[in-house]
C-alpha positions in Angstrom: -6.1 -5.4 -1.1 -4.9 -2.2 -2.7 -5.6 -1.6 -6.4 -2.8 1.0 -6.8 0.3 0.1 -8.8 3.6 0.6 -6.9 5.9 3.4 -7.9 9.7 3.0 -7.4 9.8 5.1 -4.2 7.1 2.9 -2.6 8.8 -0.5 -3.2 9.2 -2.5 0.0 12.4 -4.2 -1.2 16.0 -3.3 -1.6 17.9 -3.2 -5.0 20.1 -6.1 -3.8 17.2 -8.4 -3.0 16.7 -11.5 -5.2 13.7 -12.0 -7.4 12.2 -14.4 -4.9 12.8 -12.0 -2.0 11.2 -9.2 -3.9 8.1 -11.3 -4.7 7.8 -12.3 -1.0 8.1 -8.7 0.2 5.6 -7.3 -2.3 3.1 -10.2 -1.6 3.3 -9.5 2.1 3.0 -5.7 1.6 -0.3 -6.4 -0.3 -1.4 -8.7 2.6 -1.7 -11.6 0.1 -1.1 -15.2 1.0 1.0 -17.6 -1.0 -2.2 -19.4 -1.8 -3.8 -16.2 -3.2 -0.8 -15.4 -5.3 -0.7 -19.0 -6.6 -4.4 -18.8 -7.6 -3.9 -15.5 -9.4 -1.1 -17.0 -11.6 -2.6 -20.4 -11.8 0.0 -22.4 -10.0 0.5 -24.1 -6.7 1.3 -22.6 -3.3 4.4 -24.8 -3.1 5.7 -23.3 -6.4 5.3 -19.8 -4.9 7.1 -20.9 -1.8 10.0 -22.3 -3.8 10.0 -19.2 -6.0 10.3 -17.0 -3.0 13.2 -19.1 -1.7 15.0 -18.8 -5.1 14.7 -22.5 -5.8 13.4 -21.8 -9.3 14.3 -19.4 -12.1 10.9 -18.5 -13.4 10.1 -18.2 -17.1 9.4 -14.8 -18.5 5.7 -15.5 -18.8 5.5 -16.5 -15.2 7.4 -13.3 -14.2 4.8 -11.3 -16.1 1.9 -13.0 -14.3 3.6 -12.5 -10.9 4.2 -8.8 -11.6 0.6 -8.3 -12.7 -0.7 -10.1 -9.6 1.5 -8.0 -7.4 0.4 -4.8 -9.1 3.9 -3.8 -10.3 5.4 -3.3 -13.7 7.7 -6.2 -14.7 10.6 -3.9 -15.5 10.3 -2.4 -11.9 10.2 -5.8 -10.4 13.3 -7.1 -12.1 15.3 -3.8 -12.3 18.9 -4.4 -11.2 18.7 -8.1 -11.1 
């Protein structure tokens, strides 16, 4: 898995993507499973699945953990939402 933080021009998602869709695309770009992401942010795989399908509005603290796990700055992850 890459240890390089993304920069805006390298983001694998579109500006009109939802938070969940952005998470899914970034996770896949890092070749990370839902289980791996869940372990990194100390939650369940089913929560990650629901998050990626926009079934939940995550709390700010969760968004911070997700961004860190996906090697992206939070402001870049949520820009334009």
